[in-house]
Phi, psi and omega in degrees: 000317181293329178296318179296319179296316178299317180295319179293317179297318179298318178296317180295320178296319178300315180297316180299312179296324178295316179296318178297315181297318179293323180293325177287324182287339179278338181262086183264141178280175176302153177139192181283160180115003181253195184239010182254169179214158174241129176237154180192186182219152180241126180250136179251131171249114184264117182248168172289177186295339179263002182058034179257325183243124176284122181270313181202160175228132181203160175281127187290129176261137175060037177260145179279131171238131184250153177234137176244131180271124175056232182262015179302155181263347179232160182288153181256334182205164180222144177227137177263131183297152179276189184293347178251010177083011181272150172222162181206134172243122186251169173060046182258152176269172175298146177146187182258140182226149173241129177250145177206158175221157181269135180238155170296143180270100184293337178273351179056043179265338182270134178301329181278345183083005180232156174218155179274131174257117189251149174226131179259141183223146175233132174259124186254348180205167178285163179055040183246140171250116182257127176271117179278156173298152179294131175274124182248120179242159179253146175224000000 
């Protein structure tokens, strides 16, 4: 009789742990492993050294664009723009993402002389292509 009780208890514990494990695996955070993508473009505004006169405007080639998943504090991936200023992050899950690129700091408040220009994007469903706002940086 005690063996049957032990076997039933063992089976019930197994079921409980399986349900808990499945519930955690269904709630996935932002990041890779999904079927969606974010695409966008990076625009460069080229100014004189005092940032008073606009010299040229063009889509940035070979510029770094970074992606941050959810509330993370550091970037998770980087993409270099193509010859037309486009970038793409693929295989993403539902959630909120922050994209950024480094721009010259026209106000000269940053010790490095650069600042991050950020764009926030949200993926709301699978198999979705989200067009991000154009990231505009200064040079």
